[in-house]
C-alpha atoms as one frame of an Amber mdcrd trajectory, in Angstrom:
protein
  -3.140  24.029   3.877  -5.191  24.335   7.020  -4.743  21.689   9.660  -8.060
  20.042  10.447  -8.092  18.597  13.948 -11.279  16.620  13.537 -11.558  13.215
  11.944  -7.824  12.647  11.549  -6.159   9.257  11.365  -5.442   8.099  14.911
  -2.361   6.333  16.229  -4.255   3.034  16.132  -5.104   3.626  12.491  -1.465
   4.443  11.717  -0.411   1.211  13.443  -2.849  -0.658  11.202  -1.302   1.104
   8.209   2.163  -0.088   9.247   0.841  -3.641   9.688  -0.568  -3.468   6.160
   2.860  -2.420   4.852   4.514  -5.336   6.662   1.925  -7.733   5.252   2.083
  -6.835   1.556   5.498  -5.222   1.048   7.911  -7.043  -1.263  10.708  -4.577
  -0.406  12.200  -3.798   2.982   9.057  -2.294   4.556  10.936   0.455   6.391
  12.856   1.826   3.421  10.038   3.549   1.493   8.585   5.016   4.705  11.978
   6.262   5.899  13.020   7.787   2.571   9.616   9.448   2.101   9.897  10.967
   5.579  13.435  12.226   4.885  12.332  13.805   1.593   9.519  15.656   3.396
  11.941  16.872   6.056  14.421  18.134   3.450  11.764  19.889   1.343   9.414
  21.296   3.999  11.583  21.386   7.138  10.883  20.712  10.819  10.193  22.828
  13.902  10.301  20.087  16.564  13.394  18.321  17.890  11.662  14.968  18.114
  11.135  15.171  14.364  14.878  15.516  13.825  15.429  12.469  16.020  13.041
  10.428  13.864  14.778  11.764  10.745  18.138  10.514  12.043  16.638   7.087
  12.772  15.143   7.078   9.259  18.579   7.817   7.817  20.062   4.879   9.728
  17.335   2.605   8.333  18.062   3.791   4.787  21.845   3.334   4.825  21.968
   0.323   7.114  22.124  -3.186   5.670  23.811  -6.470   6.530  24.946  -6.847
   2.939  24.705  -4.488  -0.040  23.547  -6.244  -3.177  21.398  -5.568  -6.232
  18.160  -5.554  -4.215  19.594  -2.878  -1.887  20.090  -0.524  -4.817  16.722
  -1.415  -6.359  14.815  -0.694  -3.133  16.462   2.643  -2.582  16.311   3.763
  -6.213  12.557   3.161  -6.318  12.015   4.771  -2.914  14.091   7.894  -3.634
  12.453   8.562  -6.994   8.932   7.845  -5.689   9.359  10.046  -2.618  10.910
  12.764  -4.775   7.859  12.705  -7.043   5.548  12.920  -4.036   7.423  15.884
  -2.526   7.475  17.667  -5.900   3.759  17.145  -6.525   3.021  18.314  -2.968
   4.911  21.558  -3.649   3.092  22.140  -6.947  -0.362  21.115  -5.676  -0.294
  21.811  -1.919  -4.093  21.882  -1.580  -4.677  18.542  -3.319  -5.822  15.572
  -1.255  -3.145  13.138  -0.113  -4.443  10.234  -2.174  -4.436  12.303  -5.367
  -0.836  13.352  -4.757   0.247   9.826  -3.887  -1.489   8.329  -6.931   0.053
  11.014  -9.126   3.502  10.084  -7.812   2.893   6.380  -8.333   1.488   6.897
 -11.834   4.516   9.025 -12.770   6.933   6.381 -11.524   5.123   3.498 -13.221
   4.889   5.426 -16.491   8.604   6.269 -16.512   9.538   2.713 -15.494   7.203
   1.257 -18.132   8.732   3.328 -20.932  12.237   2.482 -19.730  11.575  -1.260
 -19.581   9.832  -1.283 -22.972  12.846   0.493 -24.448  15.360  -1.712 -22.582
  13.561  -5.001 -22.031  16.682  -6.809 -20.765  16.600  -4.677 -17.611  13.058
  -5.841 -16.853  14.209  -9.466 -16.917  17.044  -8.478 -14.573  14.631  -6.816
 -12.119  12.249  -9.759 -12.437  15.062 -12.148 -11.535  16.141 -10.026  -8.546
  12.603  -9.963  -7.186  12.179 -13.703  -7.743  15.364 -14.443  -5.817  14.311
 -12.112  -2.984  10.880 -13.738  -2.685  12.372 -17.236  -2.735  14.928 -16.272
  -0.064  12.150 -14.928   2.155  10.120 -18.113   1.687  13.157 -20.271   2.525
  13.791 -18.284   5.711  10.132 -18.666   6.674  10.283 -22.429   6.087  13.404
 -22.691   8.234  11.693 -20.810  11.066   8.623 -23.048  10.752  10.757 -26.195
  10.864  12.400 -24.972  14.061   8.951 -24.380  15.604   7.518 -27.701  14.413
   4.194 -28.163  16.191   3.005 -31.218  14.303  -0.192 -29.477  13.206   0.620
 -29.620   9.496   2.844 -31.838   7.434   6.143 -30.210   6.336   5.357 -31.198
   2.737   1.993 -29.414   2.868   3.623 -26.327   4.373   6.324 -26.333   1.700
   3.750 -26.726  -1.059   1.683 -23.816   0.303   4.816 -21.682   0.654   5.893
 -22.356  -2.928   2.415 -21.505  -4.181   2.500 -18.257  -2.209   5.936 -17.468
  -3.631   4.562 -17.974  -7.138   1.725 -15.537  -6.483   4.082 -12.970  -4.953
   6.420 -13.217  -7.938   3.583 -12.908 -10.448   1.957  -9.971  -8.652   4.899
  -8.136  -7.121   4.286  -4.955  -9.222   0.771  -4.623  -7.759   1.966  -5.442
  -4.232   4.789  -2.914  -4.584   2.325  -0.254  -5.772  -0.112  -0.863  -2.908
   2.636  -0.958  -0.272   4.177   2.216  -1.741   0.867   4.074  -1.344   0.586
   2.835   2.233   4.221   3.774   2.936   3.760   7.320   1.629   0.634   7.591
   3.783   2.537   6.461   6.890   5.385   8.893   6.151   2.968  11.798   5.580
   1.031  11.016   8.774   4.277  10.884  10.770   5.677  14.042   9.197   2.544
  16.145   9.813   2.438  14.981  13.424   6.137  15.595  14.108   6.896  18.636
  11.986   4.786  21.271  13.692   3.642  22.420  10.243   0.008  23.265   9.540
  -0.557  20.655   6.865  -3.792  18.717   6.456  -3.289  15.234   7.865  -4.791
  11.955   6.696  -8.449  11.320   7.384  -9.723   8.250   9.175 -10.206   4.981
   7.357 -13.967   5.479   7.239 -13.332   8.530   5.025 -11.197   6.646   2.494
 -12.322   7.171  -1.080 -10.901   8.020  -4.492 -11.967   9.214  -7.909 -14.757
   7.065  -9.331 -13.225   7.253 -12.812 -10.407   4.961 -11.642 -12.852   2.117
 -12.273 -11.646   2.320 -15.878  -8.266   1.013 -14.698 -10.058  -2.068 -13.374
 -11.945  -2.453 -16.654  -8.761  -2.106 -18.731  -7.063  -4.700 -16.538  -9.931
  -7.143 -17.014  -9.866  -6.564 -20.777  -6.131  -7.289 -20.879  -6.617 -10.508
 -18.877  -9.523 -11.696 -21.035  -7.833 -10.767 -24.293  -4.674 -12.639 -23.200
  -2.758 -11.896 -26.430   0.613 -12.360 -24.693   1.986 -13.302 -21.289   3.362
  -9.784 -20.795   0.040  -8.059 -21.488  -1.831 -10.623 -19.396   0.517 -10.033
 -16.465   0.050  -6.265 -16.724  -3.715  -6.791 -16.681  -3.565  -9.160 -13.706
  -1.487  -6.716 -11.679  -3.760  -3.818 -12.579  -6.796  -5.827 -11.486  -5.127
  -6.802  -8.188  -4.063  -3.220  -7.513  -7.557  -1.838  -8.079  -9.080  -4.724
  -6.117  -6.937  -3.746  -3.137  -8.159  -0.156  -3.328 -11.813  -1.195  -3.605
 -11.443  -3.599  -0.674 -10.189  -0.708   1.480 -13.054   1.452   0.244 -15.525
  -1.314   1.059 -14.146  -1.660   4.595 -14.479   2.129   5.031 -18.131   1.925
   3.951 -18.766  -0.899   6.437 -17.279   1.191   9.269 -19.616   4.078   8.480
 -22.720   2.046   7.708 -22.579  -0.001  10.912 -21.232   2.718  13.190 -18.747
   0.188  14.520 -17.203   0.613  17.945 -13.877  -0.975  18.881 -15.474  -4.358
  19.560 -17.100  -4.311  16.146 -13.795  -3.548  14.474 -12.159  -6.435  16.321
 -14.976  -8.701  15.141 -14.310  -7.605  11.553 -10.604  -8.338  12.034 -11.385
 -11.842  13.328 -13.695 -12.347  10.356 -10.882 -11.396   7.973  -8.582 -13.890
   9.688 -11.072 -16.760   9.775 -12.975 -16.120   6.541 -10.460 -14.012   4.638
 -11.378 -14.686   0.993 -15.132 -14.379   1.573 -14.806 -11.183   3.627 -12.451
  -9.621   1.074 -14.836 -10.488  -1.752 -17.739  -8.866   0.104 -15.631  -5.774
   0.859 -14.614  -5.541  -2.808 -18.251  -5.766  -3.956 -19.267  -3.039  -1.491
 -16.357  -0.800  -2.460 -17.010  -1.188  -6.176 -20.771  -0.603  -5.892 -20.091
   2.487  -3.762 -19.300   4.234  -7.077 -22.990   4.174  -7.976 -24.734   4.047
  -4.606 -22.536   6.364  -2.472 -23.430   4.469   0.701 -21.798   6.866   3.164
 -23.741   9.840   1.861 -26.964   7.822   2.112 -26.137   6.833   5.698 -25.499
  10.498   6.531 -28.830  11.578   5.068 -30.608   8.758   6.924 -29.095   9.854
  10.234 -30.116  13.471   9.591 -33.682  12.422   8.779 -33.886  10.355  11.976
 -32.768  13.334  14.009
């Protein structure tokens, strides 16, 4: 694969990617990134010493833990298998785009896990319980930190109620959050590996280039059908997670369209970030609508043609 120097993801974009992982990850956010990076090093090798230094640090992150429990094994099992799928697909389809390879890896993992859990349903309840305990422990630690920094702005009861509601959402939607954070983690690992390896691989494009196959809209439609049909709690939960997963992808696509359509400079991007913080739900809904409608209207291509006609 030829290395294209133009329009690559910058360090600022990679930092945003890491922030996204920290925000939505339900696992240890460093584990999937570290294991994916190690897999790439083992399979494709390195030519720069700094890359080996990062690989050693990644190994320390993977094996290090204050206490080894069920979640430790679950995190690393998922990460090793997912990263192994990604490295294998990259070897078989070296010229494929990153997102196609990452989605292929994720789809393979979810398919295998789905068949396994359908065949051995008791293990799904075990994983569900582990994730519930992990989410509740994180919420409890957050509440303890908030109580120590009591500012008097909000009542402790209101904070606790909001935290419990957030924990309920995280528990209900952890498969979708895990899928989205896994894609972002593989992206961060690939970006870091290409930059540190000295290999002539094609790196990630900038956010304003983010897109994916339009036919994936059928995943959103199937998820909505499962939610509306609501024949069982299990099927409804699968549909809800599928809808959330696709919504996350279309939100990112919508933000990419906004970057291109407005020709945003740094100040404009900071304004968008402040808008997401202050008016999060409304901004995300608008971004989703733009990203979804981009299937039919192809906004970025239209903007490009408009610029060419003006010139």
